[in-house]
All heavy atoms as an XYZ file, in Angstrom:
947
protein
N      24.338    -48.263     20.285
C      23.738    -49.573     20.472
C      24.912    -50.577     20.807
O      25.884    -50.601     20.096
C      23.038    -49.974     19.196
C      22.518    -51.450     19.331
C      21.876    -49.128     18.892
N      24.674    -51.294     21.872
C      25.685    -52.261     22.313
C      25.271    -53.686     21.985
O      26.122    -54.557     22.048
C      26.105    -52.066     23.765
C      26.668    -50.654     24.031
C      24.952    -52.377     24.764
N      24.044    -53.890     21.845
C      23.491    -55.222     21.630
C      21.988    -55.221     21.606
O      21.348    -54.191     21.469
N      21.390    -56.378     21.755
C      19.963    -56.582     21.821
C      19.558    -57.556     22.981
O      20.342    -58.364     23.372
C      19.382    -57.184     20.494
C      19.929    -58.497     20.227
C      19.642    -56.204     19.347
C      19.234    -59.302     19.208
N      18.376    -57.334     23.480
C      17.775    -58.194     24.483
C      16.396    -58.531     24.041
O      15.570    -57.627     23.909
C      17.798    -57.548     25.861
C      17.205    -58.404     26.953
C      17.947    -59.724     27.151
O      19.044    -59.714     27.556
N      17.245    -60.821     26.897
N      16.091    -59.716     23.877
C      14.750    -60.181     23.433
C      14.016    -60.899     24.534
O      14.585    -61.529     25.372
C      14.819    -61.109     22.145
N      12.675    -60.720     24.517
C      11.757    -61.433     25.447
C      10.563    -61.791     24.606
O       9.902    -60.986     24.032
C      11.411    -60.483     26.549
C      10.448    -61.096     27.600
C      11.155    -62.170     28.466
C       9.987    -59.961     28.534
N      10.327    -63.125     24.511
C       9.248    -63.569     23.708
C       8.579    -64.805     24.268
O       9.147    -65.440     25.193
C       9.732    -63.912     22.249
C      10.801    -65.016     22.247
C      11.372    -65.191     20.846
O      10.571    -65.537     19.938
O      12.589    -64.986     20.685
N       7.382    -65.103     23.789
C       6.716    -66.323     24.284
C       5.453    -66.607     23.437
O       4.817    -65.669     22.824
N       5.110    -67.845     23.400
C       3.879    -68.333     22.764
C       2.843    -68.606     23.770
O       3.179    -69.277     24.815
C       4.125    -69.520     21.849
C       5.017    -69.240     20.689
O       4.982    -68.172     20.159
N       5.968    -70.184     20.422
N       1.584    -68.147     23.528
C       0.469    -68.449     24.499
C       0.768    -68.085     25.894
O       0.415    -68.773     26.839
C       0.048    -69.912     24.339
C      -0.395    -70.330     23.021
O      -1.158    -69.532     22.408
O      -0.059    -71.425     22.564
N       1.460    -66.914     26.084
C       1.857    -66.543     27.414
C       0.742    -66.385     28.438
O       0.958    -66.829     29.550
C       2.662    -65.155     27.307
C       3.076    -64.700     28.723
C       4.064    -65.329     29.443
C       2.512    -63.570     29.236
C       4.394    -64.929     30.702
C       2.828    -63.150     30.504
C       3.809    -63.819     31.248
N      -0.408    -65.893     28.062
C      -1.522    -65.837     29.004
C      -1.865    -67.233     29.645
O      -2.313    -67.322     30.763
C      -2.676    -65.292     28.271
C      -2.036    -64.445     27.184
C      -0.801    -65.232     26.714
N      -1.553    -68.274     28.865
C      -1.811    -69.659     29.334
C      -0.648    -70.236     29.993
O      -0.661    -70.749     31.091
C      -2.271    -70.539     28.135
C      -2.497    -72.019     28.609
C      -3.594    -69.961     27.536
N       0.502    -70.213     29.357
C       1.737    -70.900     29.882
C       2.500    -70.119     30.894
O       3.250    -70.719     31.731
C       2.700    -71.134     28.724
O       3.216    -69.940     28.202
C       2.056    -71.904     27.576
N       2.332    -68.805     30.942
C       3.159    -67.903     31.808
C       4.635    -68.173     31.655
O       5.418    -68.060     32.674
C       2.670    -68.052     33.247
C       1.259    -67.670     33.542
C       1.106    -66.168     33.323
N      -0.274    -65.775     33.491
C      -0.700    -64.577     33.421
N       0.130    -63.569     33.123
N      -1.996    -64.254     33.576
N       5.078    -68.615     30.502
C       6.470    -68.852     30.216
C       6.910    -68.006     29.094
O       6.272    -67.847     28.026
C       6.586    -70.346     29.784
O       6.113    -71.203     30.870
C       8.077    -70.726     29.467
N       8.113    -67.357     29.315
C       8.700    -66.544     28.254
C      10.196    -67.034     28.039
O      10.698    -67.813     28.823
C       8.807    -65.047     28.724
C       7.481    -64.372     28.840
C       7.604    -63.057     29.605
C       6.859    -64.196     27.475
N      10.750    -66.539     26.982
C      12.196    -66.967     26.576
C      12.932    -65.735     26.388
O      12.428    -64.764     25.739
C      12.088    -67.845     25.354
C      13.439    -68.242     24.942
C      13.431    -69.166     23.738
O      12.412    -69.849     23.468
N      14.575    -69.300     22.988
N      14.208    -65.705     26.904
C      15.091    -64.602     26.639
C      16.100    -65.043     25.625
O      16.503    -66.221     25.501
C      15.795    -64.126     27.928
O      16.505    -65.231     28.480
C      14.808    -63.539     28.910
N      16.545    -64.009     24.874
C      17.690    -64.195     23.941
C      18.399    -62.846     23.835
O      17.760    -61.836     23.942
N      19.663    -62.919     23.694
C      20.477    -61.670     23.685
C      21.687    -61.766     22.852
O      22.163    -62.893     22.533
C      20.783    -61.249     25.085
O      21.595    -62.203     25.768
N      22.223    -60.721     22.387
C      23.454    -60.555     21.748
C      24.137    -59.281     22.228
O      23.480    -58.267     22.292
C      23.278    -60.626     20.210
C      24.559    -60.325     19.541
C      25.568    -61.252     19.185
C      25.077    -59.079     19.022
N      26.607    -60.589     18.598
C      26.348    -59.251     18.510
C      24.509    -57.780     19.121
C      27.095    -58.211     17.921
C      25.301    -56.728     18.517
C      26.527    -56.963     17.983
N      25.428    -59.345     22.466
C      26.139    -58.163     22.959
C      27.441    -58.099     22.148
O      28.173    -59.116     21.985
C      26.426    -58.303     24.494
C      27.113    -57.137     25.140
C      26.158    -55.941     25.165
C      27.437    -57.506     26.550
N      27.724    -57.006     21.560
C      28.955    -56.829     20.808
C      30.190    -57.215     21.672
O      30.238    -56.822     22.850
C      29.154    -55.358     20.293
N      31.053    -57.925     21.092
C      32.234    -58.495     21.846
C      33.018    -57.421     22.630
O      33.403    -57.634     23.772
C      33.156    -59.181     20.905
C      34.251    -59.954     21.689
C      34.987    -60.980     20.878
N      34.151    -61.906     20.151
C      33.652    -63.041     20.698
N      33.822    -63.342     21.916
N      32.941    -63.866     19.870
N      33.118    -56.153     22.093
C      33.904    -55.157     22.800
C      33.214    -54.712     24.123
O      33.880    -54.070     24.907
C      34.246    -53.981     21.902
C      33.044    -53.148     21.523
C      33.523    -51.931     20.643
N      32.464    -51.008     20.303
C      31.670    -51.100     19.282
N      31.769    -52.098     18.401
N      30.706    -50.233     19.099
N      31.969    -55.054     24.275
C      31.231    -54.674     25.535
C      31.193    -55.856     26.483
O      30.590    -55.657     27.604
C      29.803    -54.224     25.203
C      29.842    -52.902     24.355
C      29.504    -52.946     23.009
C      30.244    -51.707     24.849
C      29.484    -51.872     22.225
C      30.285    -50.566     24.167
C      29.920    -50.623     22.794
N      31.753    -57.011     26.187
C      31.814    -58.141     27.102
C      32.617    -57.780     28.307
O      33.555    -57.033     28.223
C      32.328    -59.365     26.414
C      31.468    -59.989     25.466
N      31.658    -61.276     25.043
C      30.332    -59.547     24.794
C      30.710    -61.648     24.155
N      29.929    -60.538     23.984
N      32.274    -58.297     29.469
C      33.050    -58.161     30.653
C      32.787    -56.895     31.442
O      33.497    -56.549     32.405
N      31.776    -56.113     31.052
C      31.487    -54.876     31.802
C      30.171    -54.906     32.561
O      29.757    -53.883     33.113
C      31.460    -53.673     30.752
C      32.622    -53.466     29.988
N      33.785    -52.855     30.545
C      33.017    -53.826     28.714
C      34.706    -52.854     29.671
N      34.316    -53.422     28.539
N      29.566    -56.104     32.613
C      28.325    -56.271     33.359
C      27.047    -55.828     32.543
O      25.983    -55.956     33.058
N      27.201    -55.403     31.322
C      26.052    -54.905     30.474
C      25.082    -56.102     30.172
O      23.861    -55.960     30.338
C      26.563    -54.228     29.297
C      27.335    -52.977     29.653
C      25.391    -53.825     28.366
C      28.089    -52.380     28.496
N      25.645    -57.173     29.713
C      24.802    -58.298     29.397
C      24.017    -58.853     30.565
O      22.892    -59.187     30.486
N      24.678    -58.879     31.738
C      23.995    -59.337     32.956
C      22.866    -58.327     33.278
O      21.747    -58.777     33.545
C      24.997    -59.453     34.174
O      26.009    -60.326     33.829
C      24.303    -59.844     35.409
N      23.155    -57.098     33.233
C      22.138    -56.086     33.592
C      21.001    -56.077     32.614
O      19.789    -55.919     33.029
C      22.850    -54.670     33.606
C      21.873    -53.659     34.153
C      21.460    -53.892     35.602
N      20.445    -53.057     36.067
C      19.213    -53.409     36.613
N      19.045    -54.749     36.790
N      18.320    -52.573     36.855
N      21.251    -56.258     31.310
C      20.229    -56.384     30.331
C      19.271    -57.548     30.677
O      18.013    -57.374     30.718
C      20.746    -56.622     28.941
C      21.475    -55.447     28.266
S      22.290    -55.747     26.683
C      21.718    -57.255     26.079
N      19.775    -58.618     30.977
C      18.997    -59.840     31.292
C      18.281    -59.683     32.594
O      17.095    -59.979     32.735
C      19.926    -61.068     31.344
C      19.206    -62.393     31.441
C      18.820    -62.893     30.079
N      20.064    -63.207     29.339
C      20.640    -64.335     29.316
N      20.231    -65.376     29.985
N      21.754    -64.493     28.573
N      18.898    -59.138     33.619
C      18.233    -58.830     34.881
C      16.953    -57.944     34.760
O      15.970    -58.194     35.320
C      19.228    -58.285     35.968
C      20.119    -59.267     36.510
C      21.245    -58.650     37.330
O      21.717    -57.588     37.007
N      21.579    -59.291     38.372
N      17.203    -56.875     33.924
C      16.121    -55.929     33.740
C      14.983    -56.541     33.037
O      13.828    -56.402     33.457
C      16.655    -54.723     32.983
N      15.149    -57.353     32.009
C      14.066    -57.913     31.272
C      13.357    -59.010     32.095
O      12.127    -59.167     32.013
C      14.412    -58.351     29.847
C      15.244    -59.671     29.868
C      13.265    -58.478     28.931
N      14.081    -59.745     32.829
C      13.533    -60.794     33.696
C      12.745    -60.131     34.845
O      11.669    -60.651     35.215
C      14.613    -61.708     34.229
S      15.329    -62.778     32.929
N      13.232    -59.098     35.478
C      12.438    -58.407     36.496
C      11.189    -57.860     35.898
O      10.091    -57.990     36.551
C      13.257    -57.248     37.060
N      11.133    -57.273     34.701
C       9.968    -56.842     34.094
C       9.006    -57.986     33.820
O       7.780    -57.888     34.132
C      10.374    -56.178     32.739
C       9.105    -55.814     31.966
C       8.374    -54.674     32.307
C       8.800    -56.446     30.799
C       7.252    -54.292     31.560
C       7.641    -56.118     30.036
C       6.899    -55.007     30.430
N       9.460    -59.135     33.363
C       8.653    -60.252     33.085
C       7.980    -60.759     34.350
O       6.798    -61.066     34.285
C       9.440    -61.401     32.396
N       8.770    -60.934     35.443
C       8.219    -61.542     36.618
C       7.318    -60.549     37.363
O       6.230    -60.826     37.783
C       9.323    -61.952     37.650
C      10.060    -63.167     37.179
C      11.458    -63.303     37.205
C       9.356    -64.343     36.772
C      12.141    -64.431     36.810
C      10.020    -65.521     36.394
C      11.426    -65.551     36.437
N       7.788    -59.291     37.459
C       7.113    -58.264     38.298
C       5.931    -57.609     37.632
O       4.995    -57.167     38.288
C       8.066    -57.213     38.766
C       9.211    -57.769     39.659
O       9.094    -58.917     40.072
O      10.167    -57.088     39.807
N       5.998    -57.464     36.324
C       4.994    -56.687     35.634
C       4.118    -57.478     34.678
O       3.004    -56.996     34.325
C       5.641    -55.506     34.928
C       6.316    -54.556     35.816
N       5.711    -53.597     36.579
C       7.633    -54.521     36.188
C       6.530    -53.002     37.335
N       7.770    -53.479     37.095
N       4.571    -58.622     34.192
C       3.837    -59.401     33.284
C       3.243    -60.720     33.974
O       2.486    -61.454     33.379
C       4.630    -59.787     32.031
C       5.103    -58.614     31.211
C       5.886    -59.134     29.981
C       3.933    -57.730     30.778
N       3.758    -61.028     35.179
C       3.274    -62.220     35.837
C       3.892    -63.490     35.288
O       3.285    -64.550     35.500
N       5.088    -63.450     34.745
C       5.708    -64.655     34.339
C       5.978    -65.563     35.479
O       6.215    -65.156     36.565
C       6.981    -64.364     33.575
N       5.933    -66.888     35.278
C       6.251    -67.881     36.275
C       7.500    -68.602     36.031
O       8.106    -69.126     36.923
C       5.014    -68.875     36.402
C       3.740    -68.255     36.806
C       2.588    -69.206     36.851
O       2.843    -70.408     36.574
O       1.484    -68.764     37.134
N       7.936    -68.556     34.754
C       9.185    -69.206     34.354
C       9.763    -68.495     33.084
O       8.937    -68.036     32.297
C       9.104    -70.652     34.170
C       8.187    -71.109     33.060
C       7.798    -72.536     33.221
N       6.812    -72.805     34.280
C       5.519    -72.457     34.296
N       5.039    -71.842     33.227
N       4.751    -72.660     35.333
N      11.058    -68.471     32.986
C      11.673    -67.872     31.774
C      12.769    -68.872     31.367
O      13.515    -69.293     32.196
C      12.335    -66.497     32.084
C      11.260    -65.511     32.626
C      13.060    -66.026     30.888
C      11.864    -64.196     33.128
N      12.747    -69.171     30.131
C      13.747    -70.126     29.582
C      14.724    -69.393     28.725
O      14.520    -68.348     28.292
C      13.046    -71.207     28.689
O      12.474    -70.624     27.575
C      12.010    -72.007     29.512
N      15.832    -70.098     28.461
C      16.848    -69.562     27.602
C      17.687    -70.755     27.160
O      17.430    -71.887     27.632
C      17.751    -68.511     28.291
O      18.521    -67.845     27.320
N      18.681    -70.503     26.373
C      19.621    -71.605     25.907
C      20.905    -70.904     25.400
O      20.834    -69.786     25.018
C      18.980    -72.522     24.862
O      18.705    -71.800     23.725
N      21.988    -71.671     25.444
C      23.256    -71.149     24.921
C      24.039    -72.340     24.389
O      23.901    -73.440     24.908
C      24.053    -70.462     26.001
N      24.745    -72.122     23.353
C      25.659    -73.089     22.763
C      26.749    -73.431     23.844
O      27.164    -72.522     24.623
C      26.300    -72.747     21.489
C      25.298    -72.679     20.393
C      24.876    -71.444     19.876
C      24.859    -73.823     19.752
C      23.947    -71.372     18.819
C      23.975    -73.826     18.719
C      23.501    -72.592     18.283
N      27.107    -74.706     23.935
C      28.137    -75.138     24.901
C      29.446    -74.390     24.743
O      30.240    -74.291     25.670
C      28.248    -76.607     24.847
C      27.086    -77.407     25.307
C      27.482    -78.901     25.289
C      26.496    -76.950     26.597
N      29.744    -73.965     23.494
C      31.040    -73.315     23.272
C      30.871    -71.748     23.352
O      31.683    -71.046     22.947
C      31.559    -73.633     21.920
C      30.659    -73.217     20.703
O      29.548    -72.701     20.964
O      31.050    -73.463     19.543
N      29.834    -71.294     24.131
C      29.642    -69.815     24.431
C      29.639    -69.631     25.964
O      28.597    -69.376     26.554
C      28.354    -69.400     23.791
C      28.175    -67.838     23.846
O      28.888    -67.223     24.597
N      27.194    -67.405     23.153
N      30.885    -69.666     26.555
C      30.909    -69.533     28.014
C      30.523    -68.220     28.488
O      29.972    -68.104     29.603
C      32.418    -69.792     28.282
C      33.129    -69.529     27.017
C      32.186    -69.872     25.913
N      30.615    -67.163     27.727
C      30.157    -65.787     28.162
C      28.674    -65.772     28.354
O      28.178    -65.206     29.333
C      30.592    -64.766     27.132
N      27.906    -66.334     27.477
C      26.450    -66.388     27.529
C      26.000    -67.305     28.740
O      25.159    -66.902     29.524
C      25.803    -66.945     26.280
O      24.427    -67.013     26.412
N      26.707    -68.379     28.835
C      26.352    -69.331     30.027
C      26.688    -68.639     31.311
O      25.909    -68.813     32.285
C      27.115    -70.657     29.864
C      26.603    -71.482     28.704
C      27.624    -72.629     28.375
C      25.244    -72.097     28.986
N      27.743    -67.834     31.348
C      28.146    -67.191     32.620
C      27.057    -66.119     33.026
O      26.672    -65.989     34.156
C      29.506    -66.506     32.450
N      26.583    -65.379     32.019
C      25.544    -64.376     32.313
C      24.250    -65.077     32.782
O      23.707    -64.691     33.814
C      25.194    -63.558     30.967
C      23.878    -62.807     31.149
C      26.322    -62.608     30.663
N      23.931    -66.163     32.225
C      22.739    -66.947     32.663
C      22.906    -67.372     34.155
O      21.987    -67.285     35.002
C      22.476    -68.104     31.724
O      22.136    -67.657     30.494
N      24.140    -67.926     34.468
C      24.332    -68.388     35.832
C      24.255    -67.184     36.796
O      23.735    -67.289     37.856
C      25.715    -68.966     35.912
C      25.794    -70.454     35.571
C      27.126    -71.076     35.981
N      28.330    -70.407     35.496
C      28.801    -70.616     34.264
N      28.222    -71.480     33.437
N      29.849    -69.933     33.870
N      24.859    -66.031     36.462
C      24.814    -64.868     37.315
C      23.394    -64.393     37.609
O      23.037    -63.903     38.649
C      25.582    -63.695     36.685
C      27.013    -63.814     36.663
C      27.662    -62.632     35.940
C      29.062    -62.860     35.596
N      29.621    -61.780     34.798
N      22.499    -64.573     36.589
C      21.080    -64.140     36.811
C      20.234    -65.198     37.482
O      19.196    -64.857     38.018
C      20.516    -63.801     35.435
C      19.075    -63.429     35.554
C      21.251    -62.655     34.825
N      20.757    -66.448     37.651
C      20.056    -67.437     38.360
C      19.418    -68.609     37.601
O      18.764    -69.423     38.112
N      19.649    -68.578     36.281
C      19.111    -69.697     35.383
C      19.770    -70.981     35.892
O      20.987    -71.073     36.215
C      19.492    -69.504     33.995
C      18.695    -68.393     33.265
C      19.020    -67.078     33.386
C      17.655    -68.781     32.430
C      18.369    -66.101     32.662
C      16.974    -67.741     31.740
C      17.327    -66.504     31.848
O      16.562    -65.539     31.168
N      18.953    -72.078     35.872
C      19.463    -73.396     36.226
C      19.412    -74.312     34.913
O      18.569    -74.111     34.089
C      18.516    -74.008     37.280
C      18.452    -73.170     38.588
C      19.820    -73.077     39.242
O      20.415    -74.029     39.465
N      20.205    -71.812     39.560
N      20.336    -75.239     34.794
C      20.392    -76.105     33.636
C      19.087    -76.915     33.651
O      18.549    -77.333     34.710
C      21.577    -77.018     33.892
C      22.383    -76.271     34.876
C      21.520    -75.433     35.684
N      18.527    -77.110     32.417
C      17.304    -77.918     32.323
C      17.284    -78.821     31.035
O      16.342    -79.073     30.422
C      16.066    -76.946     32.167
O      16.107    -76.170     31.079
N      18.507    -79.353     30.828
C      18.662    -80.319     29.726
C      19.464    -79.675     28.660
O      19.898    -78.583     28.639
N      19.659    -80.532     27.606
C      20.512    -80.140     26.435
C      19.698    -80.551     25.201
O      18.867    -81.422     25.268
C      21.841    -80.798     26.485
C      22.740    -80.293     27.541
C      24.150    -80.728     27.403
N      25.080    -80.149     28.427
C      26.295    -80.534     28.618
N      26.830    -81.461     27.813
N      26.964    -80.000     29.538
N      20.026    -79.922     24.102
C      19.387    -80.182     22.839
C      20.423    -79.962     21.733
O      21.298    -79.187     21.780
C      18.167    -79.308     22.641
C      18.519    -77.837     22.486
C      17.301    -76.954     22.498
O      16.145    -77.473     22.666
N      17.455    -75.634     22.304
N      20.221    -80.745     20.622
C      21.054    -80.550     19.442
C      20.227    -79.756     18.421
O      19.047    -79.971     18.214
C      21.371    -81.917     18.847
C      22.388    -82.589     19.694
C      22.132    -83.522     20.716
C      23.756    -82.553     19.516
N      23.319    -83.974     21.253
C      24.330    -83.332     20.604
C      24.639    -81.761     18.755
C      25.746    -83.442     20.752
C      26.018    -81.866     18.925
C      26.513    -82.690     19.975
N      20.910    -78.746     17.852
C      20.276    -77.884     16.876
C      21.245    -77.793     15.644
O      22.464    -78.057     15.792
C      19.904    -76.475     17.409
C      18.956    -76.578     18.512
C      21.146    -75.778     17.869
N      20.757    -77.262     14.574
C      21.569    -76.976     13.395
C      22.171    -75.646     13.493
O      21.399    -74.599     13.744
C      20.813    -77.140     12.123
O      21.539    -76.772     10.997
N      23.506    -75.425     13.404
C      24.178    -74.162     13.412
C      25.039    -74.126     12.237
O      26.015    -74.852     12.115
C      24.928    -73.957     14.682
C      25.672    -72.628     14.747
C      26.265    -72.326     16.095
N      27.318    -73.270     16.439
C      28.113    -73.182     17.491
N      28.025    -72.149     18.311
N      29.029    -74.139     17.706
N      24.713    -73.235     11.279
C      25.461    -73.067     10.048
C      25.608    -74.415      9.321
O      26.713    -74.789      8.783
C      26.870    -72.450     10.275
C      26.759    -71.014     10.718
C      28.121    -70.356     10.901
N      28.108    -69.690     12.153
C      28.793    -69.955     13.298
N      29.587    -70.946     13.348
N      28.620    -69.237     14.404
N      24.554    -75.247      9.344
C      24.570    -76.482      8.640
C      25.212    -77.635      9.369
O      25.382    -78.725      8.773
N      25.688    -77.463     10.546
C      26.349    -78.410     11.335
C      25.615    -78.620     12.713
O      25.015    -77.725     13.225
C      27.838    -77.998     11.682
C      28.669    -77.796     10.472
C      28.883    -79.083      9.800
O      29.151    -80.141     10.360
N      28.766    -79.085      8.450
N      25.648    -79.861     13.246
C      25.008    -80.050     14.549
C      25.773    -79.367     15.641
O      27.005    -79.339     15.640
C      25.054    -81.628     14.741
C      26.208    -82.024     13.872
C      26.257    -81.046     12.713
N      25.028    -78.711     16.592
C      25.637    -78.037     17.692
C      24.795    -78.262     18.940
O      23.596    -78.246     18.830
C      25.790    -76.604     17.436
N      25.364    -78.464     20.081
C      24.765    -78.722     21.319
C      24.542    -77.468     22.071
O      25.422    -76.603     22.211
C      25.512    -79.775     22.132
C      24.710    -80.370     23.276
C      25.379    -81.520     23.918
O      26.626    -81.734     23.717
O      24.690    -82.243     24.696
N      23.272    -77.334     22.571
C      22.899    -76.187     23.416
C      22.565    -76.664     24.806
O      21.959    -77.763     24.971
C      21.690    -75.442     22.858
C      21.975    -74.646     21.621
C      20.724    -73.812     21.219
O      19.608    -74.303     21.429
N      20.919    -72.616     20.702
N      22.872    -75.834     25.759
C      22.399    -76.021     27.142
C      21.103    -75.287     27.297
O      21.004    -74.055     27.012
C      23.390    -75.391     28.227
C      22.924    -75.536     29.574
C      22.883    -76.928     30.070
O      23.909    -77.618     30.050
N      21.730    -77.375     30.575
N      20.034    -76.010     27.692
C      18.768    -75.323     27.907
C      18.845    -74.838     29.403
O      19.395    -75.503     30.284
C      17.614    -76.258     27.697
C      17.476    -76.517     26.207
C      16.428    -77.526     25.748
N      15.441    -77.871     26.713
C      14.722    -78.945     26.674
N      14.919    -79.887     25.682
N      13.766    -79.231     27.527
N      18.090    -73.719     29.620
C      18.161    -73.085     31.052
C      16.837    -72.674     31.377
O      15.964    -72.353     30.602
C      19.053    -71.839     30.875
C      20.536    -72.144     30.422
C      21.114    -70.933     29.821
C      21.313    -72.698     31.575
N      16.582    -72.652     32.762
C      15.296    -72.253     33.323
C      15.524    -71.306     34.497
O      16.304    -71.572     35.300
C      14.578    -73.492     33.767
C      13.266    -73.258     34.535
C      12.179    -72.658     33.582
C      12.717    -74.529     35.139
N      14.704    -70.241     34.484
C      14.763    -69.237     35.566
C      13.381    -69.159     36.213
O      12.364    -69.085     35.409
C      15.179    -67.854     35.069
C      15.335    -66.715     36.031
C      16.515    -67.034     36.972
C      15.494    -65.461     35.312
N      13.298    -69.197     37.487
C      11.991    -68.946     38.203
C      12.127    -67.780     39.190
O      13.356    -67.418     39.432
C      11.600    -70.173     38.970
O      12.573    -70.426     39.999
C      11.483    -71.460     38.099
N      11.047    -67.289     39.689
C      11.178    -66.145     40.644
C      12.060    -66.558     41.868
O      12.775    -65.737     42.408
C       9.732    -65.858     41.049
C       8.974    -66.331     39.922
C       9.694    -67.488     39.350
N      12.064    -67.838     42.244
C      12.808    -68.295     43.408
C      14.392    -68.317     43.152
O      15.099    -68.148     44.036
C      12.423    -69.610     43.795
C      11.019    -69.670     44.430
O      10.566    -68.613     44.870
O      10.333    -70.679     44.461
N      14.763    -68.523     41.861
C      16.179    -68.601     41.594
C      16.748    -67.334     40.990
O      17.988    -67.167     40.884
C      16.459    -69.756     40.584
O      15.848    -69.473     39.313
C      16.068    -71.081     41.081
N      15.877    -66.386     40.682
C      16.271    -65.076     40.048
C      17.146    -64.238     40.979
O      16.799    -63.947     42.050
C      14.981    -64.333     39.692
C      15.188    -62.979     38.999
C      16.268    -62.815     38.092
C      14.346    -61.946     39.219
C      16.435    -61.645     37.447
C      14.539    -60.720     38.611
C      15.606    -60.535     37.677
N      18.294    -63.866     40.454
C      19.310    -62.988     41.122
C      19.026    -61.580     40.538
O      19.396    -61.320     39.375
C      20.684    -63.445     40.940
C      21.637    -62.473     41.647
C      20.899    -64.813     41.517
N      18.451    -60.740     41.306
C      18.050    -59.385     40.843
C      19.271    -58.391     40.857
O      20.127    -58.577     41.689
C      16.937    -58.826     41.766
C      15.674    -59.548     41.646
C      14.559    -58.990     42.557
N      13.408    -59.650     42.382
C      12.467    -59.283     41.460
N      12.701    -58.173     40.685
N      11.338    -59.934     41.269
N      19.190    -57.468     40.012
C      20.136    -56.366     39.975
C      19.489    -55.149     40.605
O      18.532    -55.268     41.432
N      19.897    -53.963     40.225
C      19.245    -52.712     40.702
C      17.807    -52.697     40.287
O      17.396    -53.276     39.219
C      20.010    -51.523     40.119
C      21.431    -51.388     40.669
O      21.703    -51.995     41.701
O      22.297    -50.853     39.969
N      17.089    -51.946     40.964
C      15.588    -51.823     40.669
C      15.450    -51.180     39.329
O      16.216    -50.315     38.908
C      14.926    -50.919     41.771
C      13.475    -50.737     41.584
C      12.849    -49.803     42.581
O      13.587    -49.207     43.421
O      11.630    -49.615     42.546
N      14.405    -51.608     38.611
C      14.066    -50.996     37.347
C      12.784    -50.247     37.505
O      11.935    -50.539     38.316
C      13.874    -52.089     36.203
C      12.705    -53.008     36.464
C      15.188    -52.866     35.941
C      12.296    -53.842     35.308
N      12.653    -49.166     36.712
C      11.449    -48.307     36.712
C      10.744    -48.645     35.442
O      11.342    -48.607     34.341
C      11.788    -46.861     36.831
C      12.611    -46.475     38.047
C      12.992    -44.989     38.029
C      11.783    -46.776     39.322
N       9.452    -48.864     35.518
C       8.668    -49.239     34.367
C       7.516    -48.291     34.215
O       6.805    -48.026     35.188
C       8.114    -50.717     34.496
C       7.222    -51.031     33.347
C       9.278    -51.670     34.535
N       7.269    -47.849     33.014
C       6.137    -46.965     32.676
C       5.321    -47.679     31.549
O       5.962    -48.188     30.525
C       6.603    -45.570     32.263
C       5.472    -44.607     32.104
O       4.456    -44.735     32.755
O       5.636    -43.711     31.202
N       4.038    -47.710     31.692
C       3.162    -48.283     30.577
C       2.961    -49.809     30.736
O       2.353    -50.439     29.822
N       3.262    -50.428     31.859
C       3.068    -51.863     32.011
C       1.574    -52.253     32.044
O       1.210    -53.296     31.424
C       3.674    -52.373     33.325
N       0.743    -51.412     32.636
C      -0.686    -51.740     32.633
C      -1.262    -51.758     31.189
O      -2.081    -52.675     30.884
C      -1.435    -50.734     33.431
N      -0.859    -50.873     30.400
C      -1.329    -50.828     29.001
C      -0.790    -52.028     28.222
O      -1.551    -52.565     27.353
C      -0.884    -49.505     28.316
C      -1.472    -48.235     28.751
C      -0.805    -47.646     30.097
O       0.167    -48.319     30.626
O      -1.252    -46.643     30.539
N       0.413    -52.391     28.488
C       0.911    -53.584     27.824
C       0.159    -54.825     28.223
O      -0.112    -55.699     27.477
C       2.461    -53.698     27.983
C       3.096    -54.932     27.406
C       2.967    -54.968     25.868
C       4.503    -54.996     27.781
N      -0.042    -54.936     29.543
C      -0.773    -56.126     30.044
C      -2.181    -56.188     29.332
O      -2.586    -57.252     28.930
C      -0.929    -56.017     31.587
C       0.338    -56.300     32.287
C       0.170    -56.165     33.852
N      -0.869    -57.099     34.328
C      -0.637    -58.404     34.565
N       0.537    -58.907     34.356
N      -1.618    -59.034     35.034
N      -2.837    -55.063     29.214
C      -4.179    -55.064     28.548
C      -3.979    -55.494     27.107
O      -4.728    -56.302     26.611
C      -4.829    -53.697     28.642
C      -5.549    -53.453     29.903
C      -6.486    -52.242     29.858
N      -5.766    -51.031     29.650
C      -5.135    -50.283     30.606
N      -5.070    -50.725     31.793
N      -4.540    -49.158     30.234
N      -2.991    -54.974     26.424
C      -2.718    -55.329     25.010
C      -2.506    -56.867     24.800
O      -2.956    -57.384     23.900
C      -1.571    -54.538     24.458
C      -1.166    -54.864     23.093
C      -1.811    -54.423     22.015
C      -0.034    -55.617     22.845
C      -1.532    -54.719     20.681
C       0.342    -55.990     21.552
C      -0.414    -55.487     20.502
N      -1.762    -57.384     25.755
C      -1.430    -58.869     25.755
C      -2.554    -59.699     26.224
O      -2.447    -60.951     26.221
C      -0.188    -59.123     26.490
C       1.115    -58.410     25.956
C       2.275    -58.646     26.885
C       1.410    -58.962     24.538
N      -3.628    -59.114     26.735
C      -4.739    -59.921     27.286
C      -4.463    -60.416     28.673
O      -5.029    -61.478     29.051
N      -3.615    -59.732     29.393
C      -3.286    -60.214     30.747
C      -4.047    -59.457     31.849
O      -3.981    -59.863     33.035
C      -1.850    -60.003     31.055
C      -0.837    -60.707     30.005
C       0.548    -60.310     30.228
C      -1.039    -62.230     30.125
N      -4.729    -58.402     31.517
C      -5.395    -57.543     32.583
C      -6.785    -58.092     32.781
O      -7.435    -58.755     32.044
C      -5.421    -56.093     32.035
């Protein structure tokens, strides 16, 4: 295991909006793994789930996460203050659309139709 990649959303059948979040062990930074993880989950969301937009955010002091987001095509969409370890910290909010998405290699998906039915999208 090198890290995690999350894809989540509230009321997705209505909003068609999902959010990504990820963590990658530091020793795996700089090898393209984080970028590829994000490209794969975003391709799945757009191509197989019908997402219209994907959001994300990163702390301003996390240039590696912001770089991955830029490589994938996320655009800045404002900033927000959140609590981090009991202290205020500023995050960059990000937005990805099918038009700004920078794809990686093709992904192969099995079981998407079943998942769409389970989520009430079919």
